[in-house]
N, C-alpha and C positions, 0 to 999 in steps of 0.2 A: 415517572420519564427521567432520565439523567439529564444534565448539559453537559455531556463528552460529545467533544465534535470532533470530525475526522477530518479525512479528505480522498477528492476522488481526483485522477490524472487522466486527464483527456490529451492527446495528440492531431495533427491536422493532415493525417495520413491519407481522408478521401475527397475534402477538398479545402487545399494550404492558402487558399486566399480566401474564403467564407472564414475560415477558424482564424485565423490570424485578425480579420477584422472585426470578430466577436470581442478576440482578447485584448486588442486595442481600445474597444468603447470599453469593453468591462474593467479592462486595468485603470481607467480614467476616472470612472465613478462610477459604482456599483450602487449606492445608494441603499437606505436600510435595510429592502425589500427582495433583492437580489443575492445570490450567494457572489461574494465575492474572490476574484482570483488571488493565489497568496504568494504564487511564485511561477516562475515562465524560464524555459529553458529549452533542452535539446531532449528527444528521447533517444536510446540505442541505436536507433535506423535513422536517425539526422533529423526528423520532422520538427517542428517547433509544436512544444508540450507547455502544458498550463498546469498547475496544480489547482484546485477548486476545492473552496472551503466545501464539508458536508456534515450540518449542524444536525445535532438530534430534534429530530422535529418528527411531528405526525401528520398523516395524510390529512386536508383536505375534509375528505368523508368523515374520516374517522373523528376527527375534534367536533365535526356538527353531529355525531351517533352522542358523545360523550358530554356535548353541551343539551341534547334533547329539544327544545321547541327556544331559539335565543328572542333576546326581547330587540325590540326596535334599534336600541344604543350598541348592542353588541353586532349586530346586522351592520351597522353603520362602521365601527370600529374593524369589520373583516374585509369592508366590500370595498372602502374608498382607497387604500393601499392599490388593489385588483384595477379598479377602474385608473387610477392615476398613470397606473405604469400602461397599461392598454391604453390611454391618448398620449403617453409618450410612443411610446412604440409604431404605432400609427402614424403619427406624425414625422417619425423617422429620427427623434430626438437619442433613442436609444436602440439598438440591436437586442434583440430577444432570439433565443434560438428555439428548438423543438419543445414543445411544451405541452406533454400530456395531461389528464388531470390530477396523475397523482402525483406531479410538479409542482403543483400547488398544497405546499403545507404549513403548518402552523406551529409555532417554538411554545415551549412551555409556559413564557410570558404571553401569550395570545395574541404573538404577530403574525404576522401575513408572512412565507419566506419562499421565493419562488426559484426552486433549482432546475430551471432550466440546463437542456441536454446542447454545447455547440453547435451551430451548426458546419457539418463537413469533417466534424471529429469521430475520430476511434480510440476506443481503450488502446492507452500506451503500454504498449509490449504489455502483454498478459498469459496470450497464447499462441502456439505457432499454428498457422491455419496452411494446409498445401494439398494440393487434387490429387498428389498420388504420396499417399502415408508412408509409402519406404522412401520416397527421396530424400528424407531426411536425414534415414537411417544411413543410404548410402552416399550422401553427403559428410555426415558427421566420421564415419568408419577410419576415414585416412586418417581424419587427425586423431581418432581414440590411439590406431597404432600406432600413432609417431608419438604421443603425450609419454608413451612409456621407455622411451627413448632420448628425450629430450633435457634440456636443463629446469631446476626448478624455474627461471625466471620464467623459460618457454613453456612449460607447462601451465603456467599460472592464465598465461596470455593463452593460450590454447583454449583453455577450462573457461575464460569469460566469454570469448568469441564463440565456442560451442551453447554457451549458454544462453546467447543473446535471443531473445523472440522477436516474434514481428508482430507489431499493431495489426490491430484485428477491430471489426466494426462490433458495436456491443450487440451481447446476446441477446436483446428482446427484440420483438417483430420490428421491422420498418414502420415509421410514422408514417400515419396516414395524411392528406391534403390539409387538414384542419388542423392536426397537429402542429405544422409546420409554422401556422398562423397564430402566433403567440398570441397577438393582442385577444382575436375572436375567441381563446381559451380560456384566458382571463376574464373576459365578458362572462363568459358563460359560467365561470368558478361564481361569482358574483351572484349570476342569477340563480344557483344551486343555495347559496345560502340564505338569501331571502325566499325560495321555496320554502324553508323551513320555518320561516315566522311564522305566526300565527296568519290563519286565512283573512279573519276578520279584520285582521288590521287595517285600517283606511289605507295607508300607504302602499297595501299590494298593487291594489286597484290601477294605481298610477303606474308605481315603479315597474309591473312587469313588461307590460309592452312596450316601453322606453326600452329597458334593458334587452330586450328582443332585438328591439328596431338598431339597437347600438352593437351586436353583437356583428355584422357584417359595414357597420357605418363608419363613416370616416373621425375624425378625431375630435370635428365639433359635434358632431352627434354623440360620441363618449362622454366629452368634459358637461355638454348640457345632461345627460344621464347622472354623471356626478355631481353635478348639481343640486339634482333633485335630492339624491341621496343622502347627502350633505344636511338638507333642510328639514328631513324626515325626524332628526332627532339627536340629541346630545350622544357622541358616542362616549361606549362605557367600557371597561376592560372586561375581558374575558375570564370568568371563573369558572374553574374545570368541577363541576357537582364530586361532591365526596362520593367511595363505591357503597352500593347499598348494602343494610348488615343483612347477615346469613340467617339470624332468627331474631324473633320480634321483639323477644326480651332481653337480647346483648345490648350492653353497653358502647357506645361508638369505643373505637381506641381513642385514649390518651384524654379521655374526659371521662372523669368522677362524679358522684352526686356527694355534696356538701352533706352535714351530717344532718338532724332534724333541727336541732337546738342553734347551729347555725344560722340554719336557712328562718331562723323563726326570729333570732337576733337583728338579720338583717331585714328583714320586712320588717320589724316594730322600727327600724332607725329612717326607714324608709317613707313609713305612713307620717312619723314625726317632722323630715324633711318637708314633704309634700305639704302639710298642714300650714307649717310656717310661710312656705312661700306663696299660698295660699288665701292663707287667713291671716298674716303678719304675724309680730311676734309679741306675747303677749304684755300688756302693760297696767299693772293691776287688773280688778277681775272682769270687768266691762269692756275694757278700752286695748285696742290692740295698734302695734305701730307698723305700714309696711316694709317690708324688706328693704326694698329700696330706698326710702328713706335712710333708714339707717345706715344702709349703705355708704348715703353720700352724707353724711354728719359723719360720720369715721371718717372718712378722705376727707372732708374741709378741716377736722380737728388735727386730721394727723400734720393736715400743711401747716395750721398757726402753729403749731407747738414746733414744728420745724424751723419756721420763719421767725419765731421767737428765741428760738436757740441761737440763730446764726446772727441775728442782732447782739449778743451779748459778745 
């Protein structure tokens, strides 16, 4: 997976008021787990437009497939940001757009990224839609005929005007009412993470009903669920598993086997060091001095020598 980030452009053609509210809220403080607005302007049709960062991520479902059975610490790392955002959204502290399950994603560092779709947004000037497919051809025909008889400047302006396209709704189906409730979708995503944790974990019996109740609960209910999740285990980083070997007898890529003589030498040194640490340094035939005493004596002797040298 690469770290290359792209961008996505939206405009408020469907509902300018809702879209402008989302842009103002997102531009003020996106936070580390929400896609930020990088630029704001106007689309060729005159609507308020925003360019949103489109980072390189993978869907949460794909990330969970790669992780297999996450530990409790990894589950805490993935679900704490989701519950924090859900509590803020439910209390009105942040404006969330449409959050289908595929909008909850994970970057290569293992951090949650929510790529919500702005409310009232359309894709900024990508395709032309018309109820009459021949209307566009009839509308542009006079301009095309005049284009050959005009000056170079006029031809450039006419070409720009004829290439201007309309802002259209996204190509995917309309969101369901549940997708419109971003907080509910975030809690659902958190619940799906804990569904992958080992069912024998003691935390499952406590968290599962609490997270189910938090889906339609208020901000306080979600915050209580968050407190329980934080207390389950310390957070642990997400470590992506390496792809399995195609054949049982092949060596992993980039990992070579040490020669036998090198392996024997390393084993011999390790045995000697372990014997010195466990039994001490030999002093004569029957006496051994603990390594700790030798280290303390060396430090004290070095300090005395330094002090004596400094007095001269």
